[in-house]
C-alpha positions as CSV (number, residue, x, y, z in Angstrom):
1,X,24.6,10.6,2.3
2,X,21.6,12.3,0.8
3,X,20.8,11.4,-2.8
4,X,19.6,14.2,-5.1
5,X,18.1,11.9,-7.7
6,X,16.0,8.7,-7.6
7,X,14.0,6.5,-9.8
8,X,10.2,6.7,-10.3
9,X,8.0,4.6,-12.4
10,X,7.2,6.1,-15.8
11,X,3.7,4.8,-16.3
12,X,3.8,5.7,-20.0
13,X,6.3,2.9,-20.4
14,X,4.3,0.3,-18.6
15,X,2.5,-1.6,-21.3
16,X,2.2,-5.3,-20.4
17,X,1.2,-7.5,-17.5
18,X,4.9,-8.6,-17.3
19,X,5.8,-5.0,-16.7
20,X,3.4,-4.8,-13.8
21,X,4.7,-8.1,-12.4
22,X,8.3,-6.8,-12.5
23,X,7.3,-3.7,-10.6
24,X,5.3,-5.6,-8.0
25,X,8.1,-8.2,-7.4
26,X,10.6,-5.4,-6.8
27,X,8.5,-3.5,-4.4
28,X,8.9,-6.0,-1.6
29,X,6.1,-4.5,0.5
30,X,5.4,-5.8,4.0
31,X,1.9,-5.7,5.5
32,X,1.3,-5.8,9.3
33,X,-2.5,-6.4,9.0
34,X,-3.6,-7.3,5.4
35,X,-7.2,-7.7,4.4
36,X,-8.4,-11.2,3.7
37,X,-8.2,-10.6,0.0
38,X,-4.6,-9.4,0.2
39,X,-3.7,-12.2,2.7
40,X,-4.6,-14.8,0.0
41,X,-1.8,-13.3,-2.2
42,X,0.8,-13.1,0.6
43,X,3.1,-15.4,2.6
44,X,4.0,-14.9,6.2
45,X,7.7,-14.3,6.7
46,X,10.1,-13.4,9.5
47,X,11.2,-9.7,9.4
48,X,14.7,-10.6,10.4
49,X,15.7,-13.1,7.7
50,X,12.8,-13.2,5.2
51,X,12.2,-16.9,5.7
52,X,8.6,-18.1,5.3
53,X,6.8,-19.1,8.5
54,X,4.8,-22.3,8.3
55,X,2.1,-23.4,10.8
56,X,2.3,-27.2,11.1
């Protein structure tokens, strides 16, 4: 089914840091090859189930 409407961020309504945090938490972006700066802010997870991968 093709949707005719969708939600976009109304940047005029974004006023606080909490608003930005809410947006970023809901984006659920995945990065194949992040920069070192971005890697510090990420965790390594399985694509199939979203579980974090730890290197022991």
